[in-house]
DSSP file (Angstrom, degrees, kcal/mol; ACC not computed):
  #  RESIDUE AA STRUCTURE BP1 BP2  ACC     N-H-->O    O-->H-N    N-H-->O    O-->H-N    TCO  KAPPA ALPHA  PHI   PSI    X-CA   Y-CA   Z-CA
    1    1 A M              0   0    0      0, 0.0   118,-0.0     0, 0.0     2,-0.0   0.000 360.0 360.0 360.0 136.1  -31.8   55.8  -52.8
    2    2 A G        -     0   0    0    119,-0.1     2,-0.5     1,-0.1   118,-0.2  -0.161 360.0-100.5 -86.2-178.2  -32.0   53.8  -56.0
    3    3 A L  E     -A  119   0A   0    116,-0.8   116,-3.0   118,-0.2     2,-0.2  -0.918  32.3-135.0-108.8 127.7  -34.2   51.0  -57.2
    4    4 A K  E     +A  118   0A   0     -2,-0.5     2,-0.3   114,-0.3   114,-0.2  -0.545  29.2 173.1 -83.8 146.0  -33.0   47.5  -56.9
    5    5 A G  E     -A  117   0A   0    112,-2.8   112,-2.4    -2,-0.2     2,-0.4  -0.969  22.2-155.2-148.1 163.0  -33.5   45.1  -59.8
    6    6 A K  E     -A  116   0A   0     -2,-0.3     2,-0.4   110,-0.2   110,-0.2  -0.990  10.7-176.4-142.9 132.0  -32.7   41.6  -61.0
    7    7 A L  E     +A  115   0A   0    108,-2.5   108,-3.4    -2,-0.4     2,-0.4  -0.997   6.7 177.2-132.1 128.9  -32.6   40.5  -64.6
    8    8 A A  E     +A  114   0A   0     -2,-0.4     2,-0.3   106,-0.2   106,-0.2  -0.985   6.5 178.5-135.3 144.5  -31.9   36.9  -65.7
    9    9 A V  E     -A  113   0A   0    104,-2.3   104,-2.7    -2,-0.4     2,-0.4  -0.995  10.1-158.5-143.3 139.4  -31.8   35.2  -69.0
   10   10 A S  E     -A  112   0A   0     -2,-0.3     2,-0.4   102,-0.2   102,-0.2  -0.919  10.6-175.4-115.9 144.1  -31.0   31.6  -69.9
   11   11 A M  E     -A  111   0A   0    100,-2.5   100,-2.6    -2,-0.4     2,-0.3  -0.995  24.9-120.8-138.9 147.3  -29.8   30.3  -73.3
   12   12 A E  E     -A  110   0A   0     -2,-0.4     2,-0.4    98,-0.2    98,-0.2  -0.667  28.2-164.7 -84.8 138.2  -29.2   26.9  -74.7
   13   13 A V        -     0   0    0     96,-2.8     3,-0.3    -2,-0.3     4,-0.1  -0.958  20.6-146.9-124.9 144.7  -25.7   26.3  -76.0
   14   14 A K  S    S+     0   0    0     -2,-0.4    -1,-0.1     1,-0.2     3,-0.1   0.787  93.6  61.8 -76.7 -28.0  -24.5   23.4  -78.2
   15   15 A C  S    S-     0   0    0      1,-0.1     4,-0.2    94,-0.1    -1,-0.2   0.698 109.1-108.1 -77.7 -18.9  -21.0   23.2  -76.6
   16   16 A G    >>  -     0   0    0     -3,-0.3     4,-1.3     1,-0.1     3,-0.8   0.134  23.9 -94.8  98.3 141.4  -22.1   22.3  -73.1
   17   17 A G  H 3> S+     0   0    0     91,-6.0     4,-2.8     1,-0.2     5,-0.2   0.789 117.3  65.1 -61.1 -31.4  -22.0   24.4  -70.0
   18   18 A H  H 3> S+     0   0    0     90,-0.3     4,-2.2     1,-0.2    -1,-0.2   0.873 102.7  47.5 -64.0 -35.9  -18.6   23.0  -68.8
   19   19 A L  H <> S+     0   0    0     -3,-0.8     4,-2.0    -4,-0.2    -1,-0.2   0.888 112.7  48.7 -70.8 -38.5  -16.8   24.6  -71.9
   20   20 A F  H  X S+     0   0    0     -4,-1.3     4,-2.0     2,-0.2    -2,-0.2   0.922 112.6  48.3 -65.0 -44.8  -18.5   27.9  -71.4
   21   21 A H  H  X S+     0   0    0     -4,-2.8     4,-2.3     1,-0.2     5,-0.3   0.919 110.3  51.7 -61.4 -44.8  -17.6   27.9  -67.7
   22   22 A D  H  X>S+     0   0    0     -4,-2.2     4,-2.6    -5,-0.2     5,-0.9   0.886 107.3  54.1 -60.5 -39.9  -14.0   27.0  -68.5
   23   23 A L  H  X5S+     0   0    0     -4,-2.0     4,-1.2     1,-0.2     7,-0.3   0.946 114.8  38.2 -59.4 -50.4  -13.8   29.9  -70.9
   24   24 A Y  H  <5S+     0   0    0     -4,-2.0    -1,-0.2     1,-0.2    -2,-0.2   0.766 122.9  41.5 -77.1 -25.3  -14.9   32.5  -68.4
   25   25 A Q  H  <5S+     0   0    0     -4,-2.3    -2,-0.2    -5,-0.2    -3,-0.2   0.864 132.6  14.5 -90.6 -37.7  -13.1   31.0  -65.4
   26   26 A T  H  <5S+     0   0    0     -4,-2.6    -3,-0.2    -5,-0.3    -2,-0.2   0.629 135.4  29.1-114.8 -15.7   -9.7   30.1  -66.9
   27   27 A K    ><< +     0   0    0     -4,-1.2     3,-2.2    -5,-0.9     4,-0.3  -0.170  61.8 141.9-138.5  44.9   -9.5   31.8  -70.3
   28   28 A P  G >   +     0   0    0      0, 0.0     3,-1.5     0, 0.0     4,-0.4   0.771  68.7  70.2 -62.8 -23.2  -11.5   35.0  -70.2
   29   29 A H  G 3  S+     0   0    0      1,-0.3     3,-0.3     2,-0.2     4,-0.2   0.656  92.5  60.3 -66.3 -14.3   -8.9   36.8  -72.3
   30   30 A H  G X> S+     0   0    0     -3,-2.2     4,-1.5    -7,-0.3     3,-0.7   0.569  79.8  84.9 -87.6 -10.6  -10.1   34.6  -75.2
   31   31 A V  H <> S+     0   0    0     -3,-1.5     4,-2.4    -4,-0.3     8,-0.2   0.891  87.0  54.5 -59.6 -38.8  -13.7   36.0  -75.1
   32   32 A S  H 34 S+     0   0    0     -4,-0.4    -1,-0.3    -3,-0.3    -2,-0.1   0.781 105.0  54.2 -68.1 -24.9  -12.7   38.9  -77.3
   33   33 A N  H <4 S+     0   0    0     -3,-0.7    -1,-0.2    -4,-0.2    -2,-0.2   0.845 113.0  43.0 -71.8 -33.9  -11.3   36.5  -79.9
   34   34 A I  H  < S+     0   0    0     -4,-1.5    -2,-0.2     1,-0.2    -1,-0.2   0.849 132.7  18.9 -80.0 -36.8  -14.7   34.7  -80.0
   35   35 A S    >X  +     0   0    0     -4,-2.4     4,-2.8    -5,-0.2     3,-1.8  -0.487  68.7 159.4-135.1  63.0  -16.9   37.8  -80.0
   36   36 A P  T 34 S+     0   0    0      0, 0.0    -1,-0.1     0, 0.0    -4,-0.1   0.703  73.0  61.1 -66.2 -19.8  -14.7   40.8  -81.1
   37   37 A N  T 34 S+     0   0    0      1,-0.1     3,-0.1    23,-0.0    -5,-0.1   0.596 120.9  23.9 -81.5  -8.6  -17.7   42.9  -82.2
   38   38 A K  T <4 S+     0   0    0     -3,-1.8    23,-2.5     1,-0.3     2,-0.6   0.711 126.3  39.7-118.4 -49.8  -19.0   42.8  -78.6
   39   39 A V  E  <  +B   60   0A   0     -4,-2.8    -1,-0.3    21,-0.2    21,-0.3  -0.929  59.2 175.1-108.2 120.3  -16.1   42.2  -76.2
   40   40 A T  E     -     0   0A   0     19,-2.1     2,-0.3    -2,-0.6    20,-0.2   0.529  57.7  -8.4-106.2  -7.8  -12.9   44.0  -77.2
   41   41 A G  E     -B   59   0A   0     18,-1.5    18,-2.7     2,-0.0     2,-0.3  -0.969  43.1-151.8-178.7 163.9  -10.6   43.2  -74.3
   42   42 A F  E     -B   58   0A   0     -2,-0.3     2,-0.4    16,-0.2    16,-0.2  -0.974  15.3-173.9-147.8 131.0   -9.8   41.8  -71.0
   43   43 A D  E     -B   57   0A   0     14,-2.2    14,-2.5    -2,-0.3     2,-0.6  -0.992  16.4-146.1-130.3 138.0   -7.1   42.8  -68.5
   44   44 A L  E     +B   56   0A   0     -2,-0.4    12,-0.2    12,-0.2     3,-0.1  -0.906  21.9 170.1 -99.8 123.1   -6.1   41.3  -65.2
   45   45 A H  E     +     0   0A   0     10,-3.1     2,-0.3    -2,-0.6    11,-0.2   0.809  63.8   9.4-101.7 -39.9   -5.0   43.9  -62.7
   46   46 A E  E    S+B   55   0A   0      9,-1.5     9,-1.5     2,-0.1    -1,-0.4  -0.992 108.8   3.3-143.7 146.8   -4.6   42.0  -59.4
   47   47 A G  S    S-     0   0    0     -2,-0.3     2,-0.3     7,-0.2     6,-0.1  -0.391  91.7 -51.4  82.0-156.9   -4.7   38.3  -58.4
   48   48 A G    >   -     0   0    0      4,-0.1     3,-2.0    -2,-0.1     6,-0.2  -0.838  61.6 -82.6-121.6 158.1   -5.0   35.4  -60.7
   49   49 A I  T 3  S+     0   0    0     -2,-0.3     3,-0.1     1,-0.3   -24,-0.1  -0.379 115.2   6.2 -60.3 128.0   -7.4   34.5  -63.5
   50   50 A G  T 3  S+     0   0    0      1,-0.2     2,-0.4   -26,-0.2    -1,-0.3   0.597  98.9 130.0  76.4  12.5  -10.6   33.0  -62.1
   51   51 A E    X   -     0   0    0     -3,-2.0     3,-2.0     1,-0.0    22,-0.3  -0.828  65.6-107.0-103.7 138.6   -9.6   33.6  -58.4
   52   52 A V  T 3  S+     0   0    0     -2,-0.4    22,-0.2     1,-0.3    -4,-0.1  -0.348 106.9  26.3 -57.9 135.3  -11.9   35.2  -55.8
   53   53 A G  T 3  S+     0   0    0     20,-3.2    -1,-0.3     1,-0.3    21,-0.1   0.249  87.8 135.6  92.8 -11.2  -10.6   38.8  -55.1
   54   54 A S    <   -     0   0    0     -3,-2.0    19,-2.6    -6,-0.2     2,-0.5  -0.410  48.8-137.9 -69.8 146.4   -9.0   39.2  -58.4
   55   55 A V  E     +BC  46  72A   0     -9,-1.5   -10,-3.1    17,-0.2    -9,-1.5  -0.929  29.6 169.2-110.2 127.4   -9.5   42.6  -60.2
   56   56 A V  E     -BC  44  71A   0     15,-2.7    15,-3.3    -2,-0.5     2,-0.5  -0.905  26.0-140.5-133.7 158.6  -10.2   42.6  -63.9
   57   57 A T  E     -BC  43  70A   0    -14,-2.5   -14,-2.2    -2,-0.3     2,-0.4  -0.992  10.9-160.6-122.6 128.0  -11.4   45.0  -66.6
   58   58 A W  E     -BC  42  69A   0     11,-2.6    11,-2.2    -2,-0.5     2,-0.5  -0.893   6.1-157.5-100.4 134.7  -13.7   44.0  -69.4
   59   59 A K  E     +BC  41  68A   0    -18,-2.7   -19,-2.1    -2,-0.4   -18,-1.5  -0.955  24.9 159.4-111.6 132.8  -13.8   46.2  -72.5
   60   60 A Y  E     -BC  39  67A   0      7,-2.2     7,-3.1    -2,-0.5     2,-0.5  -0.932  37.9-113.9-147.9 166.7  -16.9   46.0  -74.6
   61   61 A K  E     - C   0  66A   0    -23,-2.5     2,-0.4    -2,-0.3     5,-0.2  -0.922  25.4-179.2-109.7 131.0  -19.0   47.9  -77.2
   62   62 A E  E >  S- C   0  65A   0      3,-2.5     3,-1.9    -2,-0.5    68,-0.1  -0.985  78.1 -15.1-129.3 120.4  -22.4   49.2  -76.4
   63   63 A D  T 3  S-     0   0    0     -2,-0.4    -1,-0.1     1,-0.3     3,-0.1   0.855 129.3 -55.2  53.7  37.8  -24.3   51.0  -79.2
   64   64 A G  T 3  S+     0   0    0      1,-0.2     2,-0.4   -26,-0.0    -1,-0.3   0.409 114.7 116.0  80.4  -2.1  -21.0   51.2  -81.1
   65   65 A N  E <  S-C   62   0A   0     -3,-1.9    -3,-2.5     1,-0.0     2,-0.3  -0.820  70.0-115.5-104.4 139.9  -19.2   53.0  -78.2
   66   66 A E  E     +C   61   0A   0     -2,-0.4     2,-0.3    -5,-0.2    -5,-0.2  -0.534  41.5 176.2 -69.6 132.6  -16.2   51.5  -76.3
   67   67 A K  E     -C   60   0A   0     -7,-3.1    -7,-2.2    -2,-0.3     2,-0.3  -0.892  15.9-149.4-132.5 161.9  -17.1   50.9  -72.6
   68   68 A I  E     -C   59   0A   0     -2,-0.3    24,-1.9    -9,-0.2    25,-0.6  -0.964   7.1-167.2-132.5 154.1  -15.3   49.4  -69.7
   69   69 A A  E     -CD  58  91A   0    -11,-2.2   -11,-2.6    -2,-0.3     2,-0.5  -0.905   8.8-161.3-138.9 108.8  -16.3   47.5  -66.6
   70   70 A K  E     +CD  57  90A   0     20,-2.0    19,-3.3    -2,-0.4    20,-1.6  -0.816  25.6 173.9 -91.6 128.3  -13.7   47.1  -63.9
   71   71 A C  E     -CD  56  88A   0    -15,-3.3   -15,-2.7    -2,-0.5     2,-0.4  -0.885  32.6-138.1-135.9 158.4  -14.8   44.2  -61.6
   72   72 A V  E     -CD  55  87A   0     15,-2.2    15,-2.6    -2,-0.3     2,-0.7  -0.963  33.5-116.8-113.2 137.9  -13.7   42.1  -58.7
   73   73 A I  E     + D   0  86A   0    -19,-2.6   -20,-3.2    -2,-0.4    13,-0.2  -0.655  36.3 178.7 -75.9 115.3  -14.3   38.4  -58.8
   74   74 A E  E     +     0   0A   0     11,-2.4     2,-0.3    -2,-0.7    -1,-0.2   0.802  59.5   6.4 -90.8 -33.3  -16.7   37.9  -55.9
   75   75 A E  E     - D   0  85A   0     10,-1.4    10,-2.7   -24,-0.1     2,-0.4  -0.982  50.5-171.9-156.0 137.6  -17.4   34.2  -56.0
   76   76 A V  E     - D   0  84A   0     -2,-0.3     8,-0.2     8,-0.2     2,-0.2  -0.986  18.8-151.4-130.8 121.7  -16.3   31.2  -58.0
   77   77 A M        -     0   0    0      6,-2.9     6,-0.2    -2,-0.4    -2,-0.0  -0.477  28.9 -91.2 -88.6 163.8  -18.2   28.0  -57.5
   78   78 A D     >  -     0   0    0     -2,-0.2     4,-2.4     4,-0.1     5,-0.3  -0.020  45.4 -91.2 -67.5 175.1  -16.6   24.5  -57.9
   79   79 A D  T  4 S+     0   0    0      1,-0.2    -1,-0.1     2,-0.2   -58,-0.1   0.744 124.5  57.2 -62.9 -23.6  -16.6   22.6  -61.1
   80   80 A E  T  4 S+     0   0    0      1,-0.2    -1,-0.2    27,-0.0    -3,-0.0   0.925 114.5  34.6 -73.6 -44.3  -19.9   20.9  -60.2
   81   81 A K  T  4 S-     0   0    0     -3,-0.2    25,-0.5     2,-0.1    -2,-0.2   0.727  90.3-157.3 -85.5 -22.4  -21.9   24.1  -59.8
   82   82 A K     <  +     0   0    0     -4,-2.4    24,-2.6     1,-0.2     2,-0.3   0.923  37.1 138.5  46.9  70.1  -20.0   26.0  -62.6
   83   83 A S  E     - E   0 105A   0     -5,-0.3    -6,-2.9    22,-0.2     2,-0.3  -0.994  30.3-175.9-143.4 145.9  -20.7   29.6  -61.6
   84   84 A I  E     -DE  76 104A   0     20,-2.0    20,-2.5    -2,-0.3     2,-0.4  -0.995   8.5-159.6-142.4 142.0  -18.7   32.8  -61.4
   85   85 A T  E     -DE  75 103A   0    -10,-2.7   -11,-2.4    -2,-0.3   -10,-1.4  -0.985   3.2-168.5-128.1 130.1  -19.8   36.2  -60.0
   86   86 A W  E     -DE  73 102A   0     16,-2.9    16,-2.7    -2,-0.4     2,-0.5  -0.936   8.1-154.4-113.9 138.8  -18.2   39.6  -60.8
   87   87 A K  E     -DE  72 101A   0    -15,-2.6   -15,-2.2    -2,-0.4    14,-0.2  -0.961  22.4-122.7-113.1 126.5  -19.0   42.8  -58.9
   88   88 A G  E     +D   71   0A   0     12,-3.2    12,-0.4    -2,-0.5   -17,-0.3  -0.460  36.0 165.8 -67.5 133.1  -18.6   46.1  -60.7
   89   89 A I  E     +     0   0A   0    -19,-3.3     2,-0.3     1,-0.4   -18,-0.2   0.547  66.5   0.7-121.5 -18.0  -16.2   48.5  -58.9
   90   90 A E  E    S+D   70   0A   0    -20,-1.6   -20,-2.0     0, 0.0    -1,-0.4  -0.965  86.3  66.6-157.5 165.6  -15.6   51.1  -61.6
   91   91 A G  E >  S-D   69   0A   0     -2,-0.3     3,-0.5   -22,-0.2     4,-0.2  -0.559  87.7 -40.3 116.5-174.1  -16.6   51.9  -65.2
   92   92 A D  T >> S+     0   0    0    -24,-1.9     3,-1.4     1,-0.2     4,-0.6   0.814 123.4  59.1 -64.9 -35.6  -19.4   52.9  -67.4
   93   93 A L  H >> S+     0   0    0    -25,-0.6     4,-1.9     1,-0.3     3,-1.2   0.877 100.8  57.3 -61.9 -35.8  -22.1   50.7  -65.7
   94   94 A L  H <4 S+     0   0    0     -3,-0.5    -1,-0.3     1,-0.3    -2,-0.2   0.497  91.9  69.8 -79.1  -0.9  -21.5   52.5  -62.4
   95   95 A E  H <4 S+     0   0    0     -3,-1.4    -1,-0.3    -4,-0.2    -2,-0.2   0.778 115.1  26.3 -75.8 -28.2  -22.3   55.8  -64.0
   96   96 A R  H << S+     0   0    0     -3,-1.2    24,-1.9    -4,-0.6     2,-0.4   0.655 124.5  49.3-104.7 -22.0  -25.9   54.6  -64.3
   97   97 A Y  E  <  - F   0 119A   0     -4,-1.9    22,-0.2    22,-0.2    -1,-0.1  -0.943  61.3-147.8-126.3 141.9  -26.1   52.1  -61.4
   98   98 A N  E    S+     0   0A   0     20,-2.7     2,-0.3    -2,-0.4    21,-0.1   0.826  93.1   9.8 -71.3 -32.5  -25.1   52.4  -57.7
   99   99 A A  E     - F   0 118A   0     19,-0.9    19,-2.0    -6,-0.1     2,-0.3  -0.994  65.8-177.9-147.7 145.6  -24.2   48.7  -57.7
  100  100 A F  E     + F   0 117A   0    -12,-0.4   -12,-3.2    -2,-0.3     2,-0.4  -0.930   2.0 178.5-151.8 123.8  -24.0   46.0  -60.5
  101  101 A T  E     -EF  87 116A   0     15,-2.6    15,-2.2    -2,-0.3     2,-0.4  -0.982   9.6-160.8-127.2 137.7  -23.2   42.3  -60.1
  102  102 A V  E     -EF  86 115A   0    -16,-2.7   -16,-2.9    -2,-0.4     2,-0.4  -0.972   7.6-174.7-119.3 130.2  -23.0   39.8  -62.9
  103  103 A N  E     -EF  85 114A   0     11,-2.4    11,-2.6    -2,-0.4     2,-0.5  -0.987   5.9-167.2-123.3 134.7  -23.3   36.0  -62.4
  104  104 A I  E     +EF  84 113A   0    -20,-2.5   -20,-2.0    -2,-0.4     2,-0.4  -0.988  10.5 179.6-117.6 125.5  -22.9   33.3  -65.0
  105  105 A S  E     -EF  83 112A   0      7,-2.4     7,-3.0    -2,-0.5     2,-0.4  -0.973  10.1-156.4-125.9 145.2  -24.0   29.8  -64.1
  106  106 A C  E     + F   0 111A   0    -24,-2.6     2,-0.4   -25,-0.5     5,-0.2  -0.951  13.1 175.3-125.0 136.6  -23.7   26.8  -66.4
  107  107 A D  E >   - F   0 110A   0      3,-2.9     3,-2.5    -2,-0.4     2,-0.5  -0.906  62.1 -60.5-144.8 111.8  -25.8   23.6  -66.3
  108  108 A Q  T 3  S-     0   0    0     -2,-0.4   -91,-6.0     1,-0.3   -90,-0.3  -0.337 124.5 -11.5  53.1-103.9  -25.4   20.9  -69.0
  109  109 A H  T 3  S+     0   0    0     -2,-0.5   -96,-2.8   -93,-0.3     2,-0.4   0.064 120.0  90.5-113.4  22.4  -26.4   22.8  -72.1
  110  110 A W  E <   -AF  12 107A   0     -3,-2.5    -3,-2.9   -98,-0.2     2,-0.4  -0.966  51.5-165.9-124.7 137.4  -27.8   25.9  -70.5
  111  111 A I  E     -AF  11 106A   0   -100,-2.6  -100,-2.5    -2,-0.4     2,-0.5  -0.974   8.3-162.4-117.4 132.5  -26.1   29.2  -69.5
  112  112 A T  E     -AF  10 105A   0     -7,-3.0    -7,-2.4    -2,-0.4     2,-0.5  -0.974   3.0-164.0-120.6 124.0  -27.8   31.6  -67.2
  113  113 A W  E     -AF   9 104A   0   -104,-2.7  -104,-2.3    -2,-0.5     2,-0.4  -0.904  10.7-172.6-100.6 129.2  -26.7   35.3  -66.9
  114  114 A T  E     -AF   8 103A   0    -11,-2.6   -11,-2.4    -2,-0.5     2,-0.5  -0.989   6.4-166.7-127.7 125.2  -28.1   37.1  -63.8
  115  115 A F  E     -AF   7 102A   0   -108,-3.4  -108,-2.5    -2,-0.4     2,-0.5  -0.935   2.2-172.6-107.6 129.7  -27.7   40.8  -63.2
  116  116 A V  E     +AF   6 101A   0    -15,-2.2   -15,-2.6    -2,-0.5     2,-0.3  -0.995  25.2 155.8-119.3 125.7  -28.4   42.2  -59.8
  117  117 A Y  E     -AF   5 100A   0   -112,-2.4  -112,-2.8    -2,-0.5     2,-0.4  -0.921  40.8-137.9-147.9 165.2  -28.3   46.0  -59.8
  118  118 A E  E     -AF   4  99A   0    -19,-2.0   -20,-2.7    -2,-0.3   -19,-0.9  -0.964  26.5-138.6-131.1 115.6  -29.4   49.2  -58.1
  119  119 A K  E     -AF   3  97A   0   -116,-3.0  -116,-0.8    -2,-0.4   -22,-0.2  -0.421   7.2-138.9 -71.6 145.4  -30.5   52.1  -60.4
  120  120 A K  S    S+     0   0    0    -24,-1.9     2,-0.3  -118,-0.2    -1,-0.1   0.869  85.1   9.5 -72.3 -36.3  -29.4   55.6  -59.4
  121  121 A T  S >  S-     0   0    0    -25,-0.4     3,-1.1  -118,-0.1  -118,-0.2  -0.902  78.1-108.4-137.5 166.6  -32.8   57.1  -60.4
  122  122 A E  T 3  S+     0   0    0     -2,-0.3    -1,-0.1     1,-0.2  -120,-0.0   0.796 118.0  58.2 -63.4 -28.6  -36.2   55.8  -61.3
  123  123 A D  T 3  S+     0   0    0      2,-0.1    -1,-0.2    -4,-0.0    -3,-0.0   0.582  76.8 112.4 -80.5 -10.8  -35.5   57.0  -64.9
  124  124 A T  S <  S-     0   0    0     -3,-1.1    -5,-0.1     1,-0.1   -28,-0.0  -0.454  71.6-122.2 -63.6 128.7  -32.4   54.8  -65.3
  125  125 A P        -     0   0    0      0, 0.0    -1,-0.1     0, 0.0    -4,-0.1  -0.284  25.8 -96.6 -71.8 158.9  -33.2   52.1  -67.9
  126  126 A E        -     0   0    0      1,-0.1     2,-2.1    -7,-0.0     3,-0.5  -0.417  45.1-104.7 -64.3 151.0  -33.0   48.4  -67.2
  127  127 A P  S  > S+     0   0    0      0, 0.0     4,-2.0     0, 0.0    -1,-0.1  -0.201  74.8 134.3 -79.2  50.8  -29.7   47.1  -68.4
  128  128 A L  H  >  +     0   0    0     -2,-2.1     4,-2.2     2,-0.2     5,-0.1   0.864  68.2  53.9 -69.5 -36.6  -31.2   45.4  -71.5
  129  129 A N  H  > S+     0   0    0     -3,-0.5     4,-1.5     2,-0.2    -1,-0.2   0.931 110.8  46.6 -61.9 -44.2  -28.5   46.7  -73.9
  130  130 A F  H  > S+     0   0    0      1,-0.2     4,-2.0     2,-0.2    -2,-0.2   0.886 109.6  54.3 -64.8 -38.3  -25.8   45.2  -71.6
  131  131 A L  H  X S+     0   0    0     -4,-2.0     4,-3.0     1,-0.2    -1,-0.2   0.901 104.9  54.8 -60.5 -40.8  -27.8   42.0  -71.5
  132  132 A G  H  < S+     0   0    0     -4,-2.2    -1,-0.2     1,-0.2    -2,-0.2   0.851 105.5  52.7 -60.9 -35.7  -27.8   41.9  -75.3
  133  133 A I  H  < S+     0   0    0     -4,-1.5    -1,-0.2     1,-0.2    -2,-0.2   0.932 114.7  41.2 -64.9 -46.0  -24.0   42.2  -75.3
  134  134 A C  H  <        0   0    0     -4,-2.0    -2,-0.2     1,-0.2    -1,-0.2   0.895 360.0 360.0 -69.1 -41.1  -23.7   39.2  -72.9
  135  135 A H     <        0   0    0     -4,-3.0    -1,-0.2    -5,-0.2    -2,-0.2   0.468 360.0 360.0 -72.9 360.0  -26.3   37.1  -74.6
């Protein structure tokens, strides 16, 4: 049995939370254009962009190495709450963690990233490198 953890970070953004939410919910394929040294690609496999149940793959760089995270969109909140949750179903994160969920919520000029995870072993590090990619 692994060890459960939760890691959250909030950051202030100049553009406003609604634009950040719109980017991740309706135009996630543009994230790699904005941050090509961290996010290198986005693919939609099933469903529609920003729809619950859709399966997507994020490609990213961690410590200079190409990584992937295949996820299912688990929850999308309305435009008022501005939140989206992805659950990892395949990829590099699940080599170290039994479960990994990412939530992004936006409020005015603040963005909050929340990771909920279960480490495979006690020696598995906290996902601080991955947090750095997102942040």
